VOMAR-936191 format. One record per residue (C-alpha): residue number from 1; x, y, z. Coordinates in nm, 3 decimals. Example, Ala and Ser with C-alpha at 12.3 -4.5 7.8 and 13.67 -1.06 7.14 Angstrom:
BEGIN
<num 1, east 1.230, north -0.450, up 0.780> $
<num 2, east 1.367, north -0.106, up 0.714> $
This chain:
BEGIN
<num 1, east 29.003, north 13.344, up 9.216> $
<num 2, east 28.799, north 13.044, up 9.100> $
<num 3, east 28.425, north 13.072, up 9.055> $
<num 4, east 28.185, north 12.771, up 9.089> $
<num 5, east 27.823, north 12.727, up 8.981> $
<num 6, east 27.602, north 12.729, up 9.283> $
<num 7, east 27.390, north 12.407, up 9.288> $
<num 8, east 27.132, north 12.374, up 9.014> $
<num 9, east 27.144, north 12.749, up 8.933> $
<num 10, east 27.330, north 12.949, up 8.682> $
<num 11, east 27.487, north 13.170, up 8.946> $
<num 12, east 27.868, north 13.165, up 8.983> $
<num 13, east 28.019, north 13.233, up 9.329> $
<num 14, east 28.377, north 13.280, up 9.424> $
<num 15, east 28.531, north 12.986, up 9.613> $
<num 16, east 28.593, north 13.236, up 9.900> $
<num 17, east 28.299, north 13.420, up 10.056> $
<num 18, east 28.346, north 13.711, up 10.294> $
<num 19, east 28.169, north 13.644, up 10.622> $
<num 20, east 28.072, north 13.945, up 10.828> $
<num 21, east 27.975, north 13.817, up 11.171> $
<num 22, east 28.271, north 14.027, up 11.300> $
<num 23, east 28.105, north 14.350, up 11.179> $
<num 24, east 27.951, north 14.550, up 11.457> $
<num 25, east 28.038, north 14.349, up 11.762> $
<num 26, east 27.748, north 14.413, up 11.985> $
<num 27, east 27.636, north 14.188, up 12.280> $
<num 28, east 27.747, north 13.822, up 12.226> $
<num 29, east 27.892, north 13.896, up 11.888> $
<num 30, east 28.164, north 14.109, up 12.046> $
<num 31, east 28.326, north 13.774, up 12.133> $
<num 32, east 28.385, north 13.719, up 11.762> $
<num 33, east 28.484, north 14.067, up 11.652> $
<num 34, east 28.379, north 14.431, up 11.642> $
<num 35, east 28.479, north 14.588, up 11.312> $
<num 36, east 28.348, north 14.931, up 11.260> $
<num 37, east 28.266, north 15.093, up 10.930> $
<num 38, east 28.625, north 15.196, up 10.858> $
<num 39, east 28.765, north 14.855, up 10.929> $
<num 40, east 28.479, north 14.687, up 10.741> $
<num 41, east 28.550, north 14.902, up 10.435> $
<num 42, east 28.914, north 14.795, up 10.437> $
<num 43, east 28.816, north 14.428, up 10.471> $
<num 44, east 28.551, north 14.452, up 10.185> $
<num 45, east 28.780, north 14.643, up 9.958> $
<num 46, east 29.060, north 14.381, up 10.007> $
<num 47, east 28.821, north 14.097, up 9.945> $
<num 48, east 28.674, north 14.246, up 9.625> $
<num 49, east 29.028, north 14.321, up 9.505> $
<num 50, east 29.121, north 13.954, up 9.550> $
<num 51, east 28.816, north 13.850, up 9.342> $
<num 52, east 28.561, north 13.765, up 9.616> $
<num 53, east 28.219, north 13.822, up 9.469> $
<num 54, east 27.993, north 13.721, up 9.768> $
<num 55, east 27.943, north 13.895, up 10.102> $
<num 56, east 27.755, north 13.693, up 10.360> $
<num 57, east 27.562, north 13.839, up 10.656> $
<num 58, east 27.246, north 13.779, up 10.863> $
<num 59, east 26.971, north 13.996, up 11.010> $
<num 60, east 27.069, north 13.876, up 11.362> $
<num 61, east 27.442, north 13.961, up 11.349> $
<num 62, east 27.486, north 14.230, up 11.604> $
<num 63, east 27.115, north 14.303, up 11.598> $
<num 64, east 27.126, north 14.412, up 11.222> $
<num 65, east 27.440, north 14.625, up 11.265> $
<num 66, east 27.643, north 14.394, up 11.034> $
<num 67, east 27.390, north 14.460, up 10.760> $
<num 68, east 27.391, north 14.836, up 10.830> $
<num 69, east 27.774, north 14.849, up 10.802> $
<num 70, east 27.770, north 14.662, up 10.474> $
<num 71, east 27.502, north 14.892, up 10.342> $
<num 72, east 27.703, north 15.203, up 10.447> $
<num 73, east 28.027, north 15.069, up 10.291> $
<num 74, east 27.867, north 14.972, up 9.961> $
<num 75, east 27.614, north 15.263, up 9.971> $
<num 76, east 27.382, north 15.096, up 9.712> $
<num 77, east 27.673, north 15.019, up 9.472> $
<num 78, east 27.784, north 14.670, up 9.382> $
<num 79, east 28.141, north 14.696, up 9.243> $
<num 80, east 28.238, north 14.397, up 9.025> $
<num 81, east 27.889, north 14.242, up 9.038> $
<num 82, east 27.926, north 14.176, up 9.410> $
<num 83, east 27.655, north 13.951, up 9.552> $
<num 84, east 27.503, north 13.980, up 9.893> $
<num 85, east 27.357, north 13.688, up 10.103> $
<num 86, east 27.158, north 13.729, up 10.423> $
<num 87, east 26.956, north 13.515, up 10.651> $
<num 88, east 26.632, north 13.514, up 10.860> $
<num 89, east 26.456, north 13.288, up 11.115> $
<num 90, east 26.658, north 13.339, up 11.441> $
<num 91, east 26.507, north 13.544, up 11.723> $
<num 92, east 26.550, north 13.916, up 11.666> $
<num 93, east 26.337, north 14.030, up 11.965> $
<num 94, east 26.107, north 13.911, up 12.240> $
<num 95, east 25.769, north 13.934, up 12.059> $
<num 96, east 25.565, north 13.625, up 11.966> $
<num 97, east 25.643, north 13.671, up 11.599> $
<num 98, east 26.002, north 13.771, up 11.626> $
<num 99, east 26.142, north 13.433, up 11.502> $
<num 100, east 26.047, north 13.145, up 11.274> $
<num 101, east 25.933, north 13.077, up 10.921> $
<num 102, east 25.597, north 13.246, up 10.923> $
<num 103, east 25.500, north 13.454, up 10.630> $
<num 104, east 25.464, north 13.751, up 10.853> $
<num 105, east 25.819, north 13.715, up 10.999> $
<num 106, east 26.005, north 13.632, up 10.674> $
<num 107, east 25.853, north 13.905, up 10.468> $
<num 108, east 25.893, north 14.165, up 10.740> $
<num 109, east 26.260, north 14.071, up 10.806> $
<num 110, east 26.349, north 14.055, up 10.430> $
<num 111, east 26.222, north 14.410, up 10.395> $
<num 112, east 26.411, north 14.534, up 10.706> $
<num 113, east 26.727, north 14.360, up 10.570> $
<num 114, east 26.686, north 14.536, up 10.233> $
<num 115, east 26.661, north 14.864, up 10.399> $
<num 116, east 26.970, north 14.819, up 10.623> $
<num 117, east 27.172, north 14.684, up 10.324> $
<num 118, east 27.059, north 14.983, up 10.107> $
<num 119, east 26.981, north 14.752, up 9.823> $
<num 120, east 26.674, north 14.647, up 9.623> $
<num 121, east 26.753, north 14.278, up 9.618> $
<num 122, east 26.928, north 14.013, up 9.825> $
<num 123, east 27.098, north 13.759, up 9.602> $
<num 124, east 27.083, north 13.455, up 9.826> $
<num 125, east 26.840, north 13.446, up 10.125> $
<num 126, east 26.905, north 13.164, up 10.373> $
<num 127, east 26.660, north 13.011, up 10.623> $
<num 128, east 26.900, north 13.028, up 10.912> $
<num 129, east 26.775, north 12.736, up 11.127> $
<num 130, east 26.495, north 12.478, up 11.115> $
<num 131, east 26.147, north 12.582, up 11.241> $
<num 132, east 25.936, north 12.267, up 11.327> $
<num 133, east 25.628, north 12.467, up 11.404> $
<num 134, east 25.558, north 12.652, up 11.075> $
<num 135, east 25.433, north 12.452, up 10.776> $
<num 136, east 25.695, north 12.433, up 10.501> $
<num 137, east 25.428, north 12.536, up 10.253> $
<num 138, east 25.392, north 12.873, up 10.431> $
<num 139, east 25.770, north 12.937, up 10.441> $
<num 140, east 25.828, north 12.833, up 10.072> $
<num 141, east 25.523, north 13.024, up 9.949> $
<num 142, east 25.653, north 13.342, up 10.125> $
<num 143, east 25.996, north 13.290, up 9.974> $
<num 144, east 25.845, north 13.230, up 9.638> $
<num 145, east 25.657, north 13.559, up 9.665> $
<num 146, east 25.973, north 13.744, up 9.763> $
<num 147, east 26.149, north 13.605, up 9.454> $
<num 148, east 25.866, north 13.697, up 9.227> $
<num 149, east 25.855, north 14.047, up 9.368> $
<num 150, east 26.230, north 14.084, up 9.291> $
<num 151, east 26.335, north 14.120, up 9.652> $
<num 152, east 26.549, north 13.801, up 9.666> $
<num 153, east 26.699, north 13.599, up 9.374> $
<num 154, east 26.788, north 13.261, up 9.521> $
<num 155, east 26.705, north 13.069, up 9.844> $
<num 156, east 26.908, north 12.835, up 10.066> $
<num 157, east 26.899, north 12.642, up 10.385> $
<num 158, east 27.132, north 12.676, up 10.684> $
<num 159, east 27.172, north 12.422, up 10.963> $
<num 160, east 26.889, north 12.183, up 10.843> $
<num 161, east 26.907, north 11.820, up 10.893> $
<num 162, east 26.903, north 11.580, up 10.597> $
<num 163, east 26.527, north 11.486, up 10.632> $
<num 164, east 26.444, north 11.860, up 10.673> $
<num 165, east 26.622, north 11.942, up 10.352> $
<num 166, east 26.460, north 11.665, up 10.151> $
<num 167, east 26.115, north 11.750, up 10.286> $
<num 168, east 26.165, north 12.107, up 10.179> $
<num 169, east 26.279, north 12.008, up 9.829> $
<num 170, east 25.980, north 11.774, up 9.793> $
<num 171, east 25.737, north 12.046, up 9.907> $
<num 172, east 25.877, north 12.290, up 9.648> $
<num 173, east 25.837, north 12.029, up 9.381> $
<num 174, east 25.482, north 11.940, up 9.476> $
<num 175, east 25.369, north 12.306, up 9.486> $
<num 176, east 25.581, north 12.459, up 9.216> $
<num 177, east 25.754, north 12.688, up 9.464> $
<num 178, east 26.109, north 12.818, up 9.438> $
<num 179, east 26.363, north 12.548, up 9.506> $
<num 180, east 26.662, north 12.571, up 9.743> $
<num 181, east 26.987, north 12.585, up 9.543> $
<num 182, east 27.235, north 12.596, up 9.832> $
<num 183, east 27.287, north 12.506, up 10.186> $
<num 184, east 27.516, north 12.689, up 10.432> $
<num 185, east 27.661, north 12.435, up 10.673> $
<num 186, east 27.940, north 12.369, up 10.924> $
<num 187, east 28.202, north 12.139, up 10.782> $
<num 188, east 28.567, north 12.108, up 10.879> $
<num 189, east 28.838, north 11.847, up 10.908> $
<num 190, east 28.727, north 11.825, up 11.278> $
<num 191, east 28.357, north 11.819, up 11.214> $
<num 192, east 28.284, north 11.600, up 10.912> $
<num 193, east 27.929, north 11.506, up 11.012> $
<num 194, east 27.782, north 11.670, up 10.707> $
<num 195, east 27.919, north 11.369, up 10.507> $
<num 196, east 27.662, north 11.147, up 10.664> $
<num 197, east 27.357, north 11.317, up 10.497> $
<num 198, east 27.394, north 11.676, up 10.397> $
<num 199, east 27.678, north 11.661, up 10.145> $
<num 200, east 27.549, north 11.345, up 9.976> $
<num 201, east 27.213, north 11.527, up 9.947> $
<num 202, east 27.396, north 11.817, up 9.788> $
<num 203, east 27.552, north 11.588, up 9.526> $
<num 204, east 27.231, north 11.397, up 9.455> $
<num 205, east 26.989, north 11.694, up 9.458> $
<num 206, east 27.211, north 11.967, up 9.318> $
<num 207, east 27.265, north 12.185, up 9.624> $
<num 208, east 27.577, north 12.389, up 9.643> $
<num 209, east 27.743, north 12.402, up 9.987> $
<num 210, east 27.881, north 12.717, up 10.151> $
<num 211, east 28.085, north 12.629, up 10.456> $
<num 212, east 28.071, north 12.838, up 10.775> $
<num 213, east 28.344, north 12.843, up 11.044> $
<num 214, east 28.592, north 12.641, up 10.828> $
<num 215, east 28.857, north 12.666, up 11.100> $
<num 216, east 28.630, north 12.535, up 11.379> $
<num 217, east 28.625, north 12.874, up 11.546> $
<num 218, east 29.001, north 12.913, up 11.498> $
<num 219, east 29.096, north 12.575, up 11.653> $
<num 220, east 29.240, north 12.458, up 11.320> $
<num 221, east 29.430, north 12.778, up 11.264> $
<num 222, east 29.756, north 12.645, up 11.403> $
<num 223, east 29.749, north 12.894, up 11.686> $
<num 224, east 29.638, north 12.620, up 11.929> $
<num 225, east 29.824, north 12.300, up 12.002> $
<num 226, east 29.777, north 12.023, up 12.248> $
<num 227, east 29.769, north 12.144, up 12.605> $
<num 228, east 29.771, north 12.512, up 12.493> $
<num 229, east 29.544, north 12.780, up 12.634> $
<num 230, east 29.336, north 13.005, up 12.393> $
<num 231, east 29.523, north 13.320, up 12.308> $
<num 232, east 29.379, north 13.646, up 12.420> $
<num 233, east 29.181, north 13.821, up 12.149> $
<num 234, east 29.046, north 13.493, up 12.006> $
<num 235, east 28.678, north 13.392, up 12.015> $
<num 236, east 28.748, north 13.089, up 12.244> $
<num 237, east 28.932, north 13.304, up 12.497> $
<num 238, east 28.632, north 13.529, up 12.501> $
<num 239, east 28.396, north 13.238, up 12.581> $
<num 240, east 28.256, north 13.153, up 12.233> $
<num 241, east 28.163, north 12.784, up 12.243> $
<num 242, east 28.093, north 12.694, up 11.881> $
<num 243, east 28.165, north 12.437, up 11.753> $
<num 244, east 28.141, north 12.184, up 12.032> $
<num 245, east 28.446, north 11.949, up 12.042> $
<num 246, east 28.363, north 11.596, up 12.148> $
<num 247, east 28.705, north 11.439, up 12.106> $
<num 248, east 28.995, north 11.672, up 12.193> $
<num 249, east 29.257, north 11.408, up 12.131> $
<num 250, east 29.129, north 11.365, up 11.773> $
<num 251, east 29.125, north 11.744, up 11.733> $
<num 252, east 29.495, north 11.768, up 11.831> $
<num 253, east 29.598, north 11.485, up 11.602> $
<num 254, east 29.429, north 11.677, up 11.320> $
<num 255, east 29.604, north 12.000, up 11.414> $
<num 256, east 29.935, north 11.817, up 11.430> $
<num 257, east 29.890, north 11.693, up 11.075> $
<num 258, east 29.789, north 12.037, up 10.952> $
<num 259, east 30.094, north 12.193, up 11.107> $
<num 260, east 30.320, north 11.923, up 10.958> $
<num 261, east 30.185, north 11.979, up 10.607> $
<num 262, east 30.183, north 12.367, up 10.651> $
<num 263, east 30.557, north 12.360, up 10.748> $
<num 264, east 30.643, north 12.147, up 10.444> $
<num 265, east 30.456, north 12.375, up 10.212> $
<num 266, east 30.559, north 12.700, up 10.379> $
<num 267, east 30.197, north 12.805, up 10.428> $
<num 268, east 29.972, north 12.836, up 10.729> $
<num 269, east 29.768, north 12.556, up 10.891> $
<num 270, east 29.456, north 12.771, up 10.820> $
<num 271, east 29.529, north 12.770, up 10.454> $
<num 272, east 29.574, north 12.396, up 10.451> $
<num 273, east 29.242, north 12.340, up 10.631> $
<num 274, east 29.053, north 12.562, up 10.393> $
<num 275, east 29.234, north 12.417, up 10.091> $
<num 276, east 29.114, north 12.068, up 10.205> $
<num 277, east 28.754, north 12.181, up 10.226> $
<num 278, east 28.769, north 12.317, up 9.864> $
<num 279, east 28.864, north 11.968, up 9.739> $
<num 280, east 28.542, north 11.817, up 9.874> $
<num 281, east 28.251, north 11.721, up 9.652> $
<num 282, east 27.962, north 11.970, up 9.623> $
<num 283, east 28.141, north 12.250, up 9.808> $
<num 284, east 28.092, north 12.581, up 9.625> $
<num 285, east 28.249, north 12.832, up 9.858> $
<num 286, east 28.407, north 12.866, up 10.200> $
<num 287, east 28.294, north 13.157, up 10.421> $
<num 288, east 28.595, north 13.318, up 10.585> $
<num 289, east 28.625, north 13.602, up 10.823> $
<num 290, east 28.887, north 13.761, up 11.050> $
<num 291, east 28.966, north 14.040, up 11.292> $
<num 292, east 29.247, north 14.181, up 11.082> $
<num 293, east 29.340, north 14.246, up 10.719> $
<num 294, east 29.623, north 13.999, up 10.763> $
<num 295, east 29.383, north 13.725, up 10.864> $
<num 296, east 29.155, north 13.797, up 10.574> $
<num 297, east 29.444, north 13.808, up 10.331> $
<num 298, east 29.583, north 13.480, up 10.467> $
<num 299, east 29.250, north 13.298, up 10.448> $
<num 300, east 29.179, north 13.418, up 10.089> $
<num 301, east 29.521, north 13.292, up 9.989> $
<num 302, east 29.420, north 12.939, up 10.073> $
<num 303, east 29.292, north 12.921, up 9.713> $
<num 304, east 29.652, north 12.912, up 9.601> $
<num 305, east 29.736, north 12.601, up 9.814> $
<num 306, east 29.750, north 12.275, up 9.615> $
<num 307, east 29.737, north 11.966, up 9.829> $
<num 308, east 29.900, north 11.651, up 9.690> $
<num 309, east 29.733, north 11.309, up 9.687> $
<num 310, east 29.945, north 11.194, up 9.978> $
<num 311, east 29.859, north 11.503, up 10.182> $
<num 312, east 29.489, north 11.461, up 10.126> $
<num 313, east 29.518, north 11.100, up 10.222> $
<num 314, east 29.695, north 11.186, up 10.548> $
<num 315, east 29.431, north 11.457, up 10.629> $
<num 316, east 29.139, north 11.223, up 10.540> $
<num 317, east 29.272, north 10.944, up 10.746> $
<num 318, east 29.342, north 11.139, up 11.063> $
<num 319, east 28.989, north 11.297, up 11.050> $
<num 320, east 28.783, north 11.002, up 10.908> $
<num 321, east 28.440, north 10.960, up 11.054> $
<num 322, east 28.316, north 10.630, up 11.205> $
<num 323, east 28.052, north 10.461, up 11.013> $
<num 324, east 27.721, north 10.477, up 11.204> $
<num 325, east 27.429, north 10.248, up 11.112> $
<num 326, east 27.308, north 10.197, up 10.844> $
<num 327, east 27.636, north 10.309, up 10.678> $
<num 328, east 27.852, north 10.027, up 10.816> $
<num 329, east 27.599, north 9.776, up 10.676> $
<num 330, east 27.593, north 9.951, up 10.339> $
<num 331, east 27.978, north 9.946, up 10.330> $
<num 332, east 27.968, north 9.571, up 10.380> $
<num 333, east 27.682, north 9.476, up 10.151> $
<num 334, east 27.613, north 9.758, up 9.911> $
<num 335, east 27.958, north 9.860, up 9.797> $
<num 336, east 27.911, north 9.740, up 9.444> $
<num 337, east 27.592, north 9.945, up 9.401> $
<num 338, east 27.688, north 10.287, up 9.532> $
<num 339, east 27.609, north 10.627, up 9.371> $
<num 340, east 27.850, north 10.913, up 9.368> $
<num 341, east 27.647, north 11.060, up 9.657> $
<num 342, east 27.695, north 10.741, up 9.857> $
<num 343, east 28.069, north 10.753, up 9.790> $
<num 344, east 28.095, north 11.092, up 9.962> $
<num 345, east 28.097, north 10.907, up 10.295> $
<num 346, east 28.161, north 10.541, up 10.211> $
<num 347, east 28.429, north 10.584, up 9.960> $
<num 348, east 28.705, north 10.624, up 10.216> $
<num 349, east 28.593, north 10.313, up 10.397> $
<num 350, east 28.586, north 10.072, up 10.102> $
<num 351, east 28.893, north 9.843, up 10.056> $
């Protein structure tokens, strides 16, 4: 297992993170998976044995049941210095203060998560979605307080836009609050929109990136091909609709390329897709999950897949983003004055 520094921190995380949205499986989350305590223990044990040192969850996953299952499996023990990340912000009830960035909500939810996880501290605490109604000063001061109280160690964003992220970083700097060190974002060969703003910000501002749903909800796993129907037992067959696919023809072209490379290398398309992400600038770790031990083992084994320059070129070309304004203008007139952050997007478009 490889370990990478997380943003502008001293924390090292494994390049594979264990995602636990499949733990519990209540209500809508049953479409993703429903691992009970016994199954979760096997998955966690396998992951730790393979060198994974970060387990990711959220207070909303199966109404807190995911956190409870992790807490029962680990029972207050952290074998091999295992790290835990969790999240808050999403609705967890119908009350007027059951969502958002308010000091009331964040502190209350952090303390509930700590109790469910049977731990004294959450290592990385993510703000799970943007809240445009709570002042950033209130959110960041609450997180600063939780860090100083020893209840959380590092903070991160999830699903923020570029200007949201930069505004939060500026607010931290202006007020001396704790600074975000990571962002958990969606980024795949099919969905490369993070290259417009979020990943360049990560390079420029020192934010590590943890990638959720690296296989586009299973669409890049190789199980689906053009004109195929979702297989029973998969999240798409159960009606899960993340991520949205805007260009199905482009998706199937990407899948075809993944399968061709996978056959040549005698690995799975899933492993090729994850291996590609791990070559991208500012990516610290890929959050993987699965319904079975075989899926978990296969996804972790993506760290052993080495893609050649030609293979990377083929994958980049078949999935390349169009240049929106102002990026096409910059590619034409600023190409001799680009930073490394600029080249995250523009580099592939320069002749």
